[in-house]
N, C-alpha and C positions, 0 to 999 in steps of 0.2 A: 557290234563286235568289240572285243576287248583290244586294248592297245598292243598286247603281245601278239595277237593274231595278225593285226595290221603290220606290225614290225616284221614278222616272219614272212608275210606275203611280199612286202617290199624287198626283203633280202632275196627271196626266190626270184622275183622279177629282175632284180639286178644281176643275179647269177645267170639267168637265162639270156640276158642281153650280152653278157661277157662271152658265153658259149657261142652265141650267134655270131659275134665278131670273129671268133676263132675259126668257126666253120667257113665264114666268108673268105677269110684269108688263106685257108688251107687249099691244097691242090693235090692232085694225084701225082705220085712221084714218077719222074721220067724213068725209062727203062735202064739207063746207065746208073741212076741213083739206086734203083732197086737191086740191080746186080751187085753194086758195090756193097750194099748192106748185107746181101746174101753171102758174099765172099768173106766179109769180115766176121760175120756170125759163124760161118762154117769153119773158118780158121780158128776162132776162139774155142769152138767145141772140140776141134781136133787137138789143140794145144792142151786144153784141160784134160782131155782123155789120155793123152800121152803122159802128162805129168802124173796123173793118178796111176797109170800103169807102171811107171818107173818107181813110184813110191811103194806100190804093192809088191813089186819084184824085190826091192831092197829089203822090205820087211820080211818077205818070204826067205830071202837069202840069209838074213840075220837069224831066223829061227833054225835054218838048216845048219849054220855054222855053230850054234850053241849046243844043239843036241844031236 
């Protein structure tokens, strides 16, 4: 085998070991953690939607006042 292939294989093995450590440390989120993430995500979606709506209405109002 060439040196490059051995180097690539060693890097792959190291990467897999790192991922294995992460998986061992990870756990399923508690219900309270999951609900908090869902609430924050939902609030963010609503805020962005409202902001887009306000901008759209202002642009529409601007075109009505011009013409």
